C-alpha positions as CSV (number, residue, x, y, z in Angstrom):
1,X,56.4,29.5,46.5
2,X,53.8,26.9,47.1
3,X,54.8,23.5,48.3
4,X,54.4,20.2,46.4
5,X,55.6,21.5,43.1
6,X,55.8,18.6,40.8
7,X,57.2,19.4,37.4
8,X,55.7,17.6,34.5
9,X,55.8,18.0,30.7
10,X,54.6,21.3,29.1
11,X,51.8,19.4,27.5
12,X,50.3,18.4,30.9
13,X,50.4,22.0,32.0
14,X,48.7,23.3,28.9
15,X,45.9,20.8,29.1
16,X,45.4,21.1,32.8
17,X,45.2,24.9,32.6
18,X,42.7,24.6,29.8
19,X,40.6,22.3,32.0
20,X,40.7,24.3,35.1
21,X,40.4,27.8,33.6
22,X,38.4,27.3,30.4
23,X,35.3,29.1,29.4
24,X,32.2,28.7,31.5
25,X,30.0,28.2,28.4
26,X,29.0,24.5,28.1
27,X,29.8,22.8,24.8
28,X,26.9,22.4,22.5
29,X,25.7,18.9,21.8
30,X,25.5,18.4,18.0
31,X,22.6,17.0,16.2
32,X,22.7,13.3,15.5
33,X,21.1,11.1,13.0
34,X,21.3,7.6,14.4
35,X,22.0,4.8,11.9
36,X,23.2,1.5,13.1
37,X,26.3,0.6,11.1
38,X,26.0,-2.5,9.1
39,X,28.3,-5.3,10.1
40,X,28.5,-9.0,10.9
41,X,29.9,-10.2,14.2
42,X,29.0,-13.8,13.3
43,X,26.5,-14.3,16.0
44,X,28.9,-13.1,18.7
45,X,27.3,-13.4,22.1
46,X,28.3,-10.5,24.4
47,X,27.6,-10.7,28.1
48,X,27.2,-7.2,29.4
49,X,27.7,-7.2,33.2
50,X,25.6,-4.5,34.8
51,X,26.0,-3.5,38.4
52,X,22.4,-3.4,39.5
53,X,19.6,-5.6,40.8
54,X,17.7,-7.6,38.2
55,X,14.5,-5.9,37.1
56,X,15.2,-2.4,38.5
57,X,16.5,-0.9,35.3
58,X,17.2,-1.3,31.6
59,X,20.8,-0.2,31.0
60,X,20.4,2.3,33.8
61,X,16.9,3.6,33.1
62,X,14.2,2.8,35.6
63,X,12.0,-0.1,34.3
64,X,8.7,0.8,32.7
65,X,9.8,4.3,31.7
66,X,10.0,5.7,28.1
67,X,13.8,5.8,28.3
68,X,14.0,2.1,29.4
69,X,11.9,1.3,26.3
70,X,14.2,3.3,24.1
71,X,17.2,1.4,25.6
72,X,15.6,-2.0,25.0
73,X,14.7,-1.0,21.4
74,X,18.3,0.2,20.8
75,X,19.7,-3.1,22.1
76,X,17.5,-5.0,19.6
77,X,18.5,-2.7,16.7
78,X,22.2,-3.3,17.4
79,X,21.7,-7.1,17.7
80,X,19.9,-7.1,14.3
81,X,22.4,-4.8,12.5
82,X,25.6,-6.4,13.8
83,X,24.4,-10.1,13.9
84,X,25.1,-10.4,17.6
85,X,23.4,-11.2,20.9
86,X,23.7,-8.9,23.9
87,X,22.9,-10.6,27.2
88,X,22.5,-8.1,30.1
89,X,23.7,-9.8,33.3
90,X,22.5,-7.8,36.3
91,X,24.5,-8.3,39.5
92,X,25.6,-5.9,42.3
93,X,28.9,-7.7,42.5
94,X,30.1,-7.0,39.0
95,X,33.3,-5.3,40.0
96,X,34.3,-8.2,42.2
97,X,33.5,-10.6,39.4
98,X,35.7,-8.5,37.0
99,X,38.7,-8.9,39.4
100,X,38.1,-12.6,39.9
101,X,37.6,-13.1,36.1
102,X,40.9,-11.4,35.2
103,X,42.9,-13.2,37.9
104,X,41.4,-16.6,37.0
105,X,41.6,-16.1,33.3
106,X,38.0,-17.1,32.8
107,X,36.1,-13.8,32.3
108,X,32.3,-14.1,32.8
109,X,31.4,-11.1,30.7
110,X,32.6,-9.1,27.7
111,X,31.5,-5.6,28.7
112,X,31.0,-4.2,32.2
113,X,29.4,-1.2,34.0
114,X,30.2,-0.3,37.5
115,X,30.8,2.4,40.1
116,X,34.0,4.3,39.2
117,X,34.8,4.9,42.9
118,X,35.7,1.3,43.2
119,X,36.7,0.8,39.5
120,X,39.6,3.3,39.7
121,X,41.7,0.6,41.5
122,X,41.0,-1.9,38.8
123,X,42.0,0.6,36.1
124,X,45.4,0.9,37.8
125,X,45.7,-2.8,38.3
126,X,45.3,-3.6,34.6
127,X,41.9,-5.3,34.9
128,X,40.4,-3.4,31.9
129,X,41.3,-3.0,28.2
130,X,42.5,0.3,26.9
131,X,39.9,2.0,24.7
132,X,41.7,4.8,22.8
133,X,42.2,2.5,19.8
134,X,38.8,0.9,20.0
135,X,36.4,3.8,20.5
136,X,36.2,7.3,19.1
137,X,36.9,8.7,22.5
138,X,37.5,12.2,21.1
139,X,33.8,12.3,20.6
140,X,33.3,13.7,24.1
141,X,29.6,14.3,23.6
142,X,29.2,10.6,23.3
143,X,31.7,9.2,25.8
144,X,32.4,12.0,28.3
145,X,34.8,14.8,28.7
146,X,38.5,14.3,29.7
147,X,38.0,16.0,33.1
148,X,35.0,13.7,33.7
149,X,37.0,10.6,32.8
150,X,40.1,11.6,34.8
151,X,39.9,8.6,37.1
152,X,39.7,6.2,34.1
153,X,42.9,7.7,32.5
154,X,46.0,5.8,33.4
155,X,49.1,4.3,31.7
156,X,48.6,6.4,28.6
157,X,45.1,5.1,27.8
158,X,41.5,5.5,28.9
159,X,39.9,2.4,30.4
160,X,36.3,3.5,31.0
161,X,33.7,5.8,29.4
162,X,30.2,6.9,30.2
163,X,27.0,7.0,28.0
164,X,27.2,10.8,27.9
165,X,24.5,11.3,25.2
166,X,21.9,9.3,27.0
167,X,19.6,11.5,29.2
168,X,19.6,11.2,33.0
169,X,22.5,8.8,33.5
170,X,25.5,11.3,33.6
171,X,23.5,13.9,35.5
172,X,23.9,12.0,38.7
173,X,27.7,12.1,38.8
174,X,28.9,15.4,40.3
175,X,28.6,17.1,43.6
176,X,27.5,19.3,45.0
177,X,24.7,21.7,44.2
178,X,22.3,23.7,46.4
179,X,18.7,22.5,46.3
180,X,16.4,25.4,47.3
181,X,13.0,25.2,48.9
182,X,11.4,27.9,46.7
183,X,8.2,27.9,48.9
184,X,10.3,29.0,51.8
185,X,12.0,31.7,49.8
186,X,8.7,33.0,48.5
187,X,7.1,33.0,52.0
188,X,10.1,35.1,53.3
189,X,9.5,37.6,50.5
190,X,13.0,36.9,49.2
191,X,14.3,37.1,45.6
192,X,14.5,33.8,43.8
193,X,18.2,32.9,44.2
194,X,18.3,31.7,40.6
195,X,18.3,35.3,39.6
196,X,21.6,35.9,41.5
197,X,23.1,33.1,39.3
198,X,21.8,34.7,36.1
199,X,23.4,38.1,37.0
200,X,26.7,36.6,38.3
201,X,26.0,38.2,41.7
202,X,25.9,34.8,43.6
203,X,29.0,35.5,45.7
204,X,30.4,34.5,49.1
205,X,29.4,37.9,50.4
206,X,25.8,37.6,49.3
207,X,25.7,34.0,50.5
208,X,26.6,35.2,54.0
209,X,23.7,37.7,53.9
210,X,21.3,35.0,52.8
211,X,22.4,32.6,55.5
212,X,21.1,35.1,58.1
213,X,17.9,36.1,56.1
214,X,17.0,32.4,55.4
215,X,17.3,31.4,59.1
216,X,14.1,32.1,61.1
217,X,11.8,30.9,63.8
218,X,8.6,29.1,62.8
219,X,6.2,28.7,65.8
220,X,9.1,27.8,68.1
221,X,11.0,25.7,65.5
222,X,14.1,26.9,63.9
223,X,14.2,26.8,60.1
224,X,17.8,26.8,59.1
225,X,19.3,28.5,56.0
226,X,21.4,25.5,55.1
227,X,21.6,21.8,55.8
228,X,25.0,20.3,54.7
229,X,27.7,17.9,55.7
230,X,30.6,19.9,57.1
231,X,33.2,18.2,54.8
232,X,31.1,18.9,51.7
233,X,30.7,22.6,52.8
234,X,34.5,23.0,53.0
235,X,35.1,21.1,49.8
236,X,32.7,23.3,47.8
237,X,34.0,26.5,49.4
238,X,37.4,25.6,48.2
239,X,36.3,24.7,44.7
240,X,34.4,27.9,44.4
241,X,37.5,30.0,45.2
242,X,38.9,30.0,41.7
243,X,41.5,27.2,42.1
244,X,41.1,23.5,41.5
245,X,42.4,20.7,43.6
246,X,45.3,20.4,41.2
247,X,46.5,23.9,40.4
248,X,49.2,25.1,38.0
249,X,51.7,27.9,38.5
250,X,54.7,29.1,36.5
251,X,54.8,26.0,34.3
252,X,54.6,23.6,37.2
253,X,51.9,21.4,38.8
254,X,51.1,22.2,42.4
255,X,48.5,21.0,44.9
256,X,45.9,23.8,44.8
257,X,45.3,23.5,48.6
258,X,48.7,25.1,49.2
259,X,48.0,28.2,47.1
260,X,47.2,31.6,48.8
261,X,43.7,31.5,47.3
262,X,43.2,27.9,48.6
263,X,44.2,28.9,52.1
264,X,42.0,32.0,52.0
265,X,39.0,29.8,51.0
266,X,39.6,27.3,53.7
267,X,39.9,30.0,56.4
268,X,36.7,31.7,55.3
269,X,34.8,28.4,55.3
270,X,36.0,27.7,58.8
271,X,35.0,31.2,60.0
272,X,31.5,31.0,58.5
273,X,30.7,27.5,59.7
274,X,32.3,27.5,63.1
275,X,32.0,31.2,64.2
276,X,30.1,33.9,62.4
277,X,27.1,32.0,61.0
278,X,27.2,28.7,62.8
279,X,23.6,29.3,64.0
280,X,22.4,29.2,60.4
281,X,23.4,25.6,59.7
282,X,21.1,22.6,60.2
283,X,23.4,20.0,61.9
284,X,24.3,17.0,59.7
285,X,26.9,14.4,60.4
286,X,25.9,11.6,58.0
287,X,26.6,11.8,54.2
288,X,23.0,12.6,53.2
289,X,20.3,14.8,54.6
290,X,17.5,14.9,52.0
291,X,14.8,13.7,54.4
292,X,15.1,16.8,56.6
293,X,15.2,19.1,53.6
294,X,12.1,17.5,52.3
295,X,10.4,18.0,55.6
296,X,11.1,21.8,55.3
297,X,13.7,22.1,58.1
298,X,16.1,24.1,55.9
299,X,15.8,26.6,53.1
300,X,18.7,25.1,51.2
301,X,20.5,21.8,51.1
302,X,24.0,21.1,49.7
303,X,23.3,17.8,47.9
304,X,24.8,15.3,45.5
305,X,23.0,15.5,42.2
306,X,21.9,11.8,42.6
307,X,19.8,12.9,45.7
308,X,17.7,15.0,43.4
309,X,16.5,12.4,41.0
310,X,17.8,8.8,41.4
311,X,14.7,7.2,42.8
312,X,11.3,8.0,44.4
313,X,12.8,8.5,47.9
314,X,14.7,11.6,46.8
315,X,14.0,15.3,46.5
316,X,12.3,15.9,43.1
317,X,9.8,13.1,43.8
318,X,8.7,14.5,47.2
319,X,8.7,18.3,46.8
320,X,6.6,20.5,44.6
321,X,8.8,23.6,44.2
322,X,12.6,23.0,44.3
323,X,15.2,25.2,42.6
324,X,18.8,24.2,41.9
325,X,21.7,26.6,42.0
326,X,25.5,26.3,42.2
327,X,27.6,27.0,45.2
328,X,28.4,30.8,45.4
329,X,31.7,32.0,44.0
330,X,34.7,33.6,45.7
331,X,36.3,36.9,44.6
332,X,39.0,35.1,42.6
333,X,36.7,32.9,40.6
334,X,35.8,33.5,37.0
335,X,32.2,34.8,37.0
336,X,29.9,32.1,35.8
337,X,32.6,29.4,35.9
338,X,31.3,26.9,38.5
339,X,33.6,23.9,39.2
340,X,32.2,20.7,40.5
341,X,33.8,17.4,41.5
342,X,33.1,13.7,41.8
343,X,34.4,11.0,44.0
344,X,33.3,8.2,41.8
345,X,32.3,8.0,38.2
346,X,28.7,6.6,37.9
347,X,27.9,4.3,35.0
348,X,31.6,3.8,34.1
349,X,31.7,1.3,31.2
350,X,34.6,-0.7,30.0
351,X,35.9,-4.0,28.5
352,X,37.6,-6.6,30.8
353,X,41.3,-7.1,30.1
354,X,40.7,-10.7,29.0
355,X,37.4,-10.2,27.2
356,X,37.2,-12.8,24.4
357,X,36.9,-10.3,21.6
358,X,37.6,-6.6,22.6
359,X,37.0,-5.3,19.0
360,X,33.5,-6.9,18.9
361,X,32.7,-5.6,22.4
362,X,33.8,-2.1,21.3
363,X,31.7,-2.3,18.1
364,X,28.6,-3.1,20.2
365,X,29.3,-0.3,22.7
366,X,29.8,2.2,19.9
367,X,26.5,1.4,18.3
368,X,24.6,0.9,21.5
369,X,25.5,4.3,23.0
370,X,24.6,6.5,20.1
371,X,22.1,9.2,21.2
372,X,18.4,8.2,21.1
373,X,16.4,9.5,18.2
374,X,14.2,11.4,20.7
375,X,17.2,13.5,22.0
376,X,19.3,14.6,19.1
377,X,20.2,18.0,20.4
378,X,21.1,19.7,23.7
379,X,17.7,21.5,23.7
380,X,15.9,18.2,23.3
381,X,17.7,16.9,26.5
382,X,17.1,20.1,28.4
383,X,13.4,20.1,27.4
384,X,13.0,16.5,28.5
385,X,14.8,16.9,31.8
386,X,12.9,20.1,32.6
387,X,9.6,18.5,31.9
388,X,10.2,15.2,33.5
389,X,12.3,16.1,36.6
390,X,12.8,19.8,37.3
391,X,10.6,22.8,37.8
392,X,12.5,25.4,35.8
393,X,14.8,25.2,32.7
394,X,17.5,27.1,34.7
395,X,17.7,24.2,37.2
396,X,18.8,21.7,34.6
397,X,21.1,24.1,32.9
398,X,23.0,24.4,36.2
399,X,23.3,20.6,36.4
400,X,24.4,20.4,32.7
401,X,27.1,23.0,33.3
402,X,28.2,21.2,36.5
403,X,28.5,17.9,34.7
404,X,30.7,19.4,31.9
405,X,33.0,21.0,34.5
406,X,33.3,18.2,37.0
407,X,36.8,17.0,38.1
408,X,37.9,13.8,39.8
409,X,38.4,14.7,43.4
410,X,40.9,11.9,44.2
411,X,38.8,11.1,47.2
412,X,39.8,7.4,47.3
413,X,43.4,8.5,47.4
414,X,42.8,10.8,50.4
415,X,43.0,14.2,48.7
416,X,40.2,15.7,50.7
417,X,41.9,15.1,54.1
418,X,42.7,18.8,54.7
419,X,39.2,19.9,53.5
420,X,37.6,17.4,55.9
421,X,39.7,18.7,58.8
422,X,38.8,22.3,58.1
423,X,35.4,21.9,59.8
424,X,36.1,18.5,61.5
425,X,38.5,20.2,64.0
426,X,39.3,23.6,65.5
427,X,42.9,23.4,64.4
428,X,44.1,26.4,62.4
429,X,44.5,26.2,58.6
430,X,48.3,26.4,58.8
431,X,48.3,23.5,61.4
432,X,46.1,21.4,59.2
433,X,48.2,21.9,56.1
434,X,51.5,21.4,57.9
435,X,50.3,18.2,59.4
436,X,49.4,16.8,56.0
437,X,52.4,17.9,54.0
438,X,53.8,14.4,53.4
439,X,50.4,13.0,52.7
440,X,49.7,15.4,49.8
441,X,53.2,15.1,48.5
442,X,52.6,11.3,48.1
443,X,49.2,11.8,46.5
444,X,50.6,14.2,43.9
445,X,53.5,11.9,43.2
446,X,51.7,8.6,43.1
447,X,48.4,9.6,41.4
448,X,47.8,13.1,40.2
449,X,50.8,13.4,37.9
450,X,50.2,10.0,36.3
451,X,46.5,10.7,35.6
452,X,47.4,14.0,34.0
453,X,50.1,12.4,31.9
454,X,47.6,9.8,30.6
455,X,45.1,12.6,29.9
456,X,47.6,14.4,27.6
457,X,48.6,11.1,25.9
458,X,45.0,10.2,25.1
459,X,43.5,13.6,24.3
460,X,46.6,15.7,23.3
461,X,46.8,19.4,24.1
């Protein structure tokens, strides 16, 4: 029997199993017809604290782009329809201001956006207003899926949402995917690896073959098969095994690391990276490595999705033929079911606990974050993202699937300690797991169970 068994209610188990083991098919985004609801907020002036530098974006969209114009237009429509004023206050210290405002009782804004990596602490501290009675949070195509919002679920409520129906913004959240230098693949006479994904043959065994085939000498310079941070390699190897960080067995919640499948995945990751294929990995110790990939020093790069598109220094702006594929799957995984994870929720949006009128703030958010007229369906968004950012429709479909299947990785709480140590030391997997037994016991007790309980309370079965 695995360690760290934490019994919770049957409802938690049902929902968690549904999240971890559900169908691989992404949900369809329905068609929308945007109509700003008529109402009168009596000239209410809402200050929207936005965590960014002044002038770099309009509600998350890069300034002077079509989507920035759509966002500005929507803001004006909502102001006119609801008789309100929305002041966007840009400041990189928004989360610190949220905390100071709640503690002092003098909140500087009515709505806020910030990095969920830091905001999760504020959710638990009670600095934000519960949203389940203020927003239609069951509309997951508008506000985000329960698994995406896991870090915002606490104390039987949800305290942050994301503008899920707006293109680009949510596609920077999860990690990790494999960026592929398609020019290198073509020069080697190799099959486009996107085809392996389409045929569900992108497995660990095939991946090992390709590590060797994609590593070669180019006029005295080694071109490596893969550039990646060792911690991210072991994390993704584990997630591709068929179990999630939080696993469920026999009606009980367990830490997935301590399952037989989890141990097997960690052992294989260690063998591949440190022994059998260590010569195929471009060395990387920092958290990002896009510059080296852009220079053509590796055929593949295990990257955060934000490193693909966030700004002009990243991959899609500097390479002419890049594919995007998921991490390969282990023998126990459901074919086509690619799990991803996130350490912090980008564009997390909430209402401060002492906002002067939470109902008015919620009414504004609800109208503001309706889908744009230009992107009413899933196909509209796929067409836009393919044309504007990616080189092949399949690339964006991988990202869209990854976003809908992303889980909070409890990174801030220390839940990746074992996975970091898999490649950070030469200790055996049993040694690593034994040494962290009490650590994971506390993480499960203090955080995981409570987040799942809130998830059931908010979203039901």
